[in-house]
C-alpha positions as CSV (number, residue, x, y, z in Angstrom):
1,X,210.4,127.0,70.0
2,X,212.3,127.5,73.2
3,X,211.9,123.8,74.1
4,X,213.3,122.7,70.7
5,X,216.2,125.2,71.1
6,X,217.2,123.8,74.6
7,X,217.0,120.2,73.4
8,X,219.2,121.0,70.4
9,X,221.8,122.8,72.5
10,X,222.0,120.4,75.4
11,X,220.7,117.2,73.9
12,X,218.9,114.5,75.8
13,X,219.7,111.0,77.2
14,X,217.2,108.6,78.6
15,X,218.8,108.9,82.1
16,X,221.3,111.3,83.7
17,X,222.2,112.5,87.2
18,X,222.5,116.2,88.0
19,X,223.0,117.7,91.5
20,X,221.8,114.4,93.1
21,X,218.7,114.0,91.0
22,X,218.2,111.3,88.4
23,X,217.0,112.9,85.2
24,X,214.6,110.8,83.1
25,X,213.9,111.5,79.5
26,X,210.4,110.7,77.9
27,X,211.5,107.2,77.0
28,X,212.1,106.4,80.7
29,X,209.1,108.1,82.3
30,X,206.4,108.0,79.6
31,X,204.7,111.3,80.3
32,X,203.4,113.2,77.3
33,X,203.0,116.9,76.9
34,X,199.4,116.5,75.8
35,X,198.6,115.1,79.2
36,X,199.4,118.4,80.9
37,X,196.9,121.2,81.5
38,X,197.5,124.0,79.0
39,X,197.7,126.6,81.7
40,X,200.4,124.7,83.6
41,X,202.3,124.2,80.4
42,X,202.1,127.9,79.5
43,X,203.1,128.9,83.1
44,X,206.3,126.8,82.9
45,X,207.2,128.1,79.4
46,X,206.7,131.7,80.4
47,X,209.0,131.2,83.4
48,X,211.6,129.5,81.2
49,X,211.4,132.4,78.6
50,X,212.1,134.8,81.4
51,X,215.2,132.9,82.5
52,X,213.7,131.0,85.4
53,X,213.1,127.3,86.1
54,X,209.5,126.0,86.0
55,X,208.4,122.5,86.9
56,X,205.1,120.7,87.3
57,X,205.6,119.1,90.7
58,X,204.3,116.7,93.2
59,X,201.0,114.9,93.0
60,X,200.4,115.7,89.3
61,X,203.6,114.1,88.3
62,X,202.9,111.1,90.5
63,X,199.4,110.7,89.0
64,X,200.7,110.9,85.4
65,X,203.2,108.2,86.2
66,X,200.4,106.0,87.6
67,X,198.2,106.6,84.5
68,X,195.7,108.8,86.4
69,X,194.4,112.2,85.4
70,X,195.5,114.8,87.9
71,X,192.9,117.0,89.5
72,X,195.2,120.0,89.5
73,X,198.6,121.0,88.5
74,X,201.1,122.8,90.8
75,X,204.3,124.5,89.6
76,X,207.5,125.0,91.5
77,X,210.1,127.6,90.4
78,X,213.2,129.4,91.5
79,X,211.5,132.8,90.8
80,X,210.4,134.7,93.9
81,X,206.7,135.4,94.3
82,X,207.2,139.1,93.2
83,X,209.0,137.9,90.1
84,X,206.3,135.5,89.2
85,X,203.6,138.1,89.8
86,X,205.3,140.5,87.3
87,X,205.3,137.8,84.6
88,X,201.5,137.0,84.7
89,X,198.9,139.7,84.3
90,X,196.2,137.5,85.8
91,X,197.9,136.5,89.0
92,X,197.9,137.3,92.7
93,X,200.1,136.6,95.7
94,X,198.5,134.9,98.6
95,X,199.8,133.9,102.1
96,X,201.7,135.8,104.6
97,X,204.3,133.5,106.3
98,X,205.2,131.8,103.0
99,X,203.8,133.5,99.9
100,X,202.6,131.6,96.8
101,X,201.2,132.9,93.5
102,X,197.9,131.9,91.9
103,X,198.1,132.2,88.1
104,X,194.7,132.2,86.5
105,X,193.8,131.0,83.0
106,X,190.0,131.2,82.6
107,X,188.6,128.9,85.3
108,X,191.9,127.1,85.9
109,X,194.2,128.3,88.7
110,X,197.8,127.2,88.8
111,X,199.5,127.4,92.2
112,X,203.1,128.5,91.7
113,X,205.5,128.0,94.7
114,X,209.0,129.2,95.1
115,X,211.5,126.4,96.0
116,X,211.6,126.1,99.8
117,X,214.5,125.2,102.0
118,X,214.3,123.3,105.3
119,X,214.0,126.3,107.6
120,X,217.4,126.0,109.3
121,X,218.5,129.6,108.3
122,X,215.4,131.1,109.9
123,X,215.9,129.0,113.0
124,X,219.5,130.2,113.4
125,X,218.3,133.8,113.2
126,X,215.9,133.6,116.1
127,X,216.0,130.9,118.8
128,X,218.7,128.7,117.2
129,X,216.4,125.7,116.8
130,X,213.8,124.7,114.2
131,X,211.6,122.3,116.3
132,X,209.5,122.4,119.5
133,X,209.9,120.0,122.4
134,X,208.1,117.2,120.5
135,X,210.2,117.7,117.4
136,X,207.5,119.5,115.5
137,X,208.9,121.8,112.8
138,X,208.5,125.5,113.6
139,X,210.4,127.1,110.8
140,X,209.8,125.9,107.2
141,X,209.4,129.1,105.3
142,X,212.8,129.8,103.7
143,X,213.5,130.0,100.0
144,X,216.0,127.4,98.6
145,X,216.9,125.5,95.5
146,X,215.2,122.5,93.9
147,X,217.3,119.9,95.8
148,X,216.3,121.7,99.1
149,X,212.7,121.7,98.0
150,X,212.7,118.0,97.2
151,X,214.3,117.1,100.6
152,X,211.6,118.9,102.6
153,X,208.7,117.1,100.9
154,X,207.2,114.1,102.7
155,X,207.1,111.0,100.5
156,X,209.4,110.0,97.6
157,X,206.4,109.8,95.2
158,X,205.6,113.5,95.9
159,X,209.2,114.7,95.3
160,X,209.1,114.5,91.5
161,X,209.6,117.5,89.1
162,X,208.6,117.5,85.5
163,X,210.2,120.0,83.1
164,X,207.8,120.4,80.2
165,X,210.3,122.5,78.3
166,X,212.8,119.6,78.1
167,X,210.2,116.9,78.8
168,X,212.3,115.5,81.7
169,X,211.5,114.2,85.2
170,X,213.9,115.1,88.0
171,X,213.8,112.3,90.6
172,X,215.8,112.9,93.8
173,X,214.7,110.0,96.0
174,X,213.7,107.1,93.8
175,X,210.0,108.2,93.6
176,X,209.6,106.8,90.0
177,X,210.7,103.4,91.2
178,X,208.4,103.6,94.2
179,X,205.5,104.4,91.9
180,X,206.2,101.3,89.9
181,X,206.5,99.2,93.1
182,X,203.4,101.0,94.6
183,X,205.2,101.7,97.8
184,X,204.8,104.8,100.0
185,X,208.2,105.7,101.5
186,X,209.1,108.7,103.7
187,X,212.0,110.9,102.7
188,X,214.6,110.9,105.5
189,X,214.2,109.4,108.9
190,X,210.5,108.6,109.4
191,X,210.4,109.3,113.1
192,X,212.1,112.7,112.7
193,X,209.8,113.6,109.8
194,X,206.7,112.6,111.6
195,X,207.7,114.6,114.7
196,X,208.3,117.6,112.5
197,X,204.7,117.4,111.3
198,X,202.5,114.6,112.8
199,X,199.9,115.3,110.1
200,X,202.2,113.4,107.8
201,X,201.0,110.2,109.5
202,X,197.4,111.0,108.4
203,X,198.7,111.8,104.9
204,X,200.4,108.4,104.8
205,X,197.2,106.6,105.6
206,X,195.3,108.7,103.0
207,X,197.8,108.2,100.2
208,X,198.0,104.5,100.9
209,X,194.2,104.2,100.6
210,X,193.8,106.6,97.7
211,X,196.6,105.1,95.6
212,X,196.3,101.5,96.8
213,X,199.9,101.6,97.9
214,X,201.5,99.7,100.8
215,X,203.4,101.7,103.4
216,X,207.1,100.9,103.6
217,X,207.8,99.0,106.9
218,X,210.4,101.6,108.0
219,X,207.9,104.4,107.4
220,X,205.1,102.6,109.3
221,X,207.2,101.5,112.3
222,X,207.1,104.8,114.4
223,X,203.4,105.5,113.7
224,X,202.0,103.6,116.6
225,X,204.4,105.3,119.1
226,X,203.9,108.8,117.6
227,X,200.2,108.8,117.0
228,X,199.5,110.7,120.3
229,X,201.3,113.7,118.8
230,X,198.3,114.4,116.7
231,X,196.7,115.9,119.9
232,X,199.1,118.8,119.5
233,X,197.8,119.7,116.0
234,X,195.2,122.4,115.6
235,X,191.7,120.9,115.1
236,X,191.2,122.9,111.9
237,X,194.2,121.1,110.3
238,X,192.9,117.7,111.4
239,X,189.5,118.6,109.9
240,X,191.1,119.6,106.6
241,X,192.9,116.3,106.4
242,X,189.8,114.4,107.4
243,X,187.9,116.1,104.6
244,X,190.5,115.2,102.0
245,X,190.4,111.6,103.1
246,X,186.6,111.4,103.1
247,X,186.2,113.2,99.7
248,X,189.1,111.3,98.0
249,X,186.8,108.7,96.4
250,X,188.4,106.1,98.6
251,X,186.9,107.0,101.9
252,X,185.9,103.5,103.0
253,X,189.4,102.1,102.4
254,X,190.8,105.3,104.1
255,X,188.7,104.9,107.2
256,X,189.8,101.3,107.6
257,X,193.4,102.3,106.9
258,X,193.2,104.9,109.7
259,X,191.9,102.3,112.1
260,X,194.5,99.8,111.1
261,X,197.3,102.3,111.8
262,X,195.7,103.4,115.1
263,X,195.4,107.0,113.8
264,X,191.6,107.3,114.0
265,X,191.9,108.4,117.7
266,X,193.6,111.6,116.4
267,X,191.2,112.2,113.5
268,X,187.9,110.3,113.9
269,X,187.8,109.0,117.5
270,X,184.1,108.2,117.1
271,X,185.1,105.3,114.7
272,X,185.6,102.8,117.6
273,X,182.1,103.4,118.9
274,X,180.5,103.2,115.4
275,X,182.4,100.3,114.0
276,X,182.0,98.1,117.1
277,X,178.2,98.3,116.7
278,X,176.9,96.2,113.8
279,X,174.1,98.6,112.8
280,X,176.5,101.6,113.1
281,X,179.1,99.8,111.0
282,X,176.6,98.9,108.3
283,X,175.4,102.5,108.2
284,X,178.8,104.1,107.9
285,X,180.0,101.5,105.4
286,X,176.9,102.2,103.2
287,X,177.4,105.9,103.5
288,X,181.1,105.8,102.6
289,X,180.4,103.4,99.7
290,X,177.8,105.8,98.3
291,X,180.1,108.8,98.6
292,X,182.9,106.9,96.9
293,X,180.6,105.9,94.0
294,X,179.3,109.4,93.5
295,X,182.9,110.8,93.3
296,X,183.9,108.0,90.9
297,X,181.0,109.1,88.7
298,X,182.0,112.8,88.9
299,X,178.8,113.5,90.8
300,X,178.7,116.1,93.6
301,X,179.3,114.9,97.1
302,X,178.4,117.0,100.2
303,X,180.8,117.2,103.1
304,X,177.9,118.2,105.4
305,X,175.9,115.1,104.3
306,X,179.0,112.9,105.0
307,X,179.7,114.3,108.4
308,X,176.1,114.0,109.2
309,X,176.3,110.3,108.5
310,X,179.4,109.9,110.7
311,X,177.7,111.6,113.6
312,X,174.3,110.0,113.2
313,X,175.0,106.8,115.2
314,X,175.9,108.9,118.3
315,X,172.9,111.2,117.7
316,X,170.6,108.2,117.4
317,X,172.0,106.6,120.6
318,X,171.5,109.9,122.5
319,X,168.1,110.4,121.1
320,X,166.9,107.0,122.3
321,X,168.4,107.6,125.7
322,X,166.6,110.9,126.1
323,X,163.3,109.3,125.0
324,X,163.9,106.5,127.5
325,X,164.4,109.2,130.2
326,X,160.9,110.6,129.5
327,X,161.5,113.3,126.9
328,X,159.1,113.5,124.0
329,X,160.5,112.3,120.6
330,X,160.8,115.7,118.8
331,X,162.4,117.6,121.7
332,X,164.6,114.6,122.4
333,X,165.9,114.6,118.9
334,X,166.8,118.3,118.9
335,X,168.5,118.0,122.3
336,X,170.5,115.0,121.0
337,X,171.5,116.9,117.8
338,X,172.8,119.9,119.8
339,X,174.7,117.7,122.3
340,X,176.5,115.7,119.6
341,X,177.5,118.6,117.5
342,X,178.8,120.6,120.5
343,X,180.8,117.6,121.7
344,X,182.5,116.9,118.4
345,X,183.9,120.4,118.2
346,X,186.7,119.4,120.6
347,X,187.5,116.3,118.4
348,X,187.2,117.2,114.8
349,X,186.1,120.9,114.6
350,X,183.5,120.5,111.9
351,X,182.8,124.1,110.8
352,X,179.5,125.6,112.0
353,X,178.5,126.4,108.4
354,X,177.7,122.7,108.0
355,X,175.4,122.6,111.1
356,X,172.3,123.9,109.3
357,X,172.3,121.2,106.6
358,X,173.2,118.4,109.1
359,X,170.4,119.4,111.4
360,X,167.8,119.7,108.7
361,X,168.7,116.2,107.3
362,X,168.4,114.7,110.8
363,X,165.2,116.6,111.8
364,X,163.4,115.4,108.6
365,X,163.9,111.7,109.4
366,X,160.9,111.3,111.7
367,X,158.7,112.9,109.1
368,X,159.3,110.0,106.7
369,X,157.2,107.9,109.1
370,X,154.2,110.1,108.5
371,X,152.6,108.8,105.3
372,X,149.0,110.0,105.6
373,X,147.2,113.2,104.7
374,X,149.1,116.0,103.2
375,X,152.3,115.4,105.1
376,X,154.1,113.3,102.3
377,X,153.3,116.0,99.8
378,X,154.7,118.7,102.0
379,X,157.8,116.7,102.7
380,X,158.5,116.3,99.0
381,X,158.5,120.1,98.6
382,X,161.1,120.6,101.3
383,X,164.5,122.0,100.0
384,X,166.4,119.3,101.8
385,X,164.1,116.4,100.8
386,X,166.6,114.7,98.4
387,X,169.4,114.7,100.9
388,X,167.1,113.5,103.7
389,X,165.7,110.8,101.4
390,X,169.2,109.6,100.6
391,X,169.9,109.5,104.3
392,X,166.8,107.5,104.9
393,X,167.9,104.9,102.3
394,X,171.2,104.5,104.2
395,X,169.3,103.9,107.4
396,X,167.1,101.3,105.6
397,X,170.2,99.6,104.1
398,X,171.9,99.3,107.5
399,X,168.7,97.8,109.1
400,X,168.0,100.8,111.4
401,X,164.6,101.2,109.8
402,X,162.4,98.8,107.8
403,X,163.4,98.6,104.1
404,X,159.7,98.9,103.3
405,X,159.8,102.6,104.4
406,X,162.6,103.4,101.9
407,X,160.8,101.5,99.1
408,X,157.5,103.4,99.8
409,X,159.2,106.8,99.5
410,X,161.1,105.7,96.3
411,X,157.8,104.7,94.7
412,X,155.9,107.7,96.0
413,X,158.3,109.9,94.0
414,X,157.9,107.9,90.8
415,X,154.1,107.4,90.4
416,X,151.5,109.9,89.3
417,X,149.0,111.8,91.5
418,X,146.3,109.2,91.4
419,X,148.7,106.4,92.5
420,X,150.2,108.6,95.2
421,X,146.7,109.2,96.6
422,X,146.1,105.4,96.6
423,X,149.4,104.9,98.5
424,X,148.6,107.1,101.4
425,X,148.2,105.4,104.7
426,X,145.7,106.2,107.4
427,X,146.8,109.4,108.9
428,X,148.5,108.4,112.2
429,X,150.4,111.6,112.6
430,X,149.6,114.1,115.4
431,X,146.4,115.9,114.8
432,X,146.3,119.7,115.0
433,X,144.7,121.0,118.1
434,X,141.3,122.5,117.7
435,X,141.2,126.1,118.9
436,X,138.6,126.5,121.7
437,X,136.2,129.3,121.3
438,X,137.0,131.9,123.8
439,X,134.0,133.1,125.8
440,X,133.3,136.7,126.6
441,X,133.9,137.6,130.2
442,X,130.2,138.1,130.9
443,X,129.4,134.6,129.4
444,X,132.1,133.1,131.5
445,X,130.6,134.6,134.7
446,X,127.1,133.2,133.8
447,X,125.6,136.7,133.5
448,X,123.5,138.1,130.8
449,X,125.2,140.9,128.8
450,X,124.0,144.4,129.8
451,X,121.6,146.2,127.5
């Protein structure tokens, strides 16, 4: 009702310009209300009924313009977090430096953010500056208006605001046109914006890969020079960005985009070593393709499995080196695992919570070679068998192990008990040591026991 009232009072044109933004009506942008999440729609309408502005913002608008289904819907508003919290019974304020509100509708959570400014007010109140010596933005947590909020966003395609009450898109920087041209363009001076937050360079590579966009030449130009600034970014932020790229459904393209831009040194420095080795390149390519296919089919994908594949070529190389130095195979593998995982913490900071699964997948690989006796049956019952088996197939596909090994295990899972028994090979695994019968002290001395 409120939507019809506003439209009746103000009317609508296909295009208009208000406060620097181009206002596009439904005929110009093509987004339909039934494409929006109901929770996001109700959130915006509740804000409007209370006298505030409420817009679906950012990636959701971009994806709708591109004909994609958004994974989530964020809302931007001129209401403060406390005002938003009072409007929604099932909501909570999170964050300390810059508070946002999570509005919950069943299993759906809508992130509601108050319009932000560029941080200049806060900078003037303390040290009189808003950046460090490298140009990285230090103050970016000041409330503002919608125009301010649009200006502080990174790319034009992410600075789009959809008003579901009036069904209009507010476009401040030509983001709709850039969506149509499939171009990724930075808002403002690219060098300044990259210096403010070097992670934006990684986001540029990720969005270009995910959306199949080309990066605007002016946006790309400073990347090669500024890529070393990623060394100043906390490793946890780099990991978060790496996880988004690898789990985007376009990981293979994203990895190659990173390398093409010279950004992998700041995110995945191990790519040079892997991709320069034919076997390693085939292995990683197969792993990324498999992950992309699973995500495209809405199947679960494990970050631990994926990071395990990225680190495996280094682990394999170190394992072989330790064996060549005289270590036995199993201890050598465990030493290599620990060394590689410890070394990467200074590069990517993979959380330790993933270590357990990664190590189990790696440690099970030698057991696939043991195809006699009861060992195959015991391996089938292992909780990590499926992940380890998928890992084995990647090794076979890359040529690291014989394809016959992967085929044997595939068939072993499919056939009945009789056929499994017929498939077993001669038990070539290590035989258990027989316990030697301990002699009594009197027997050992050669004396007869006393009566």
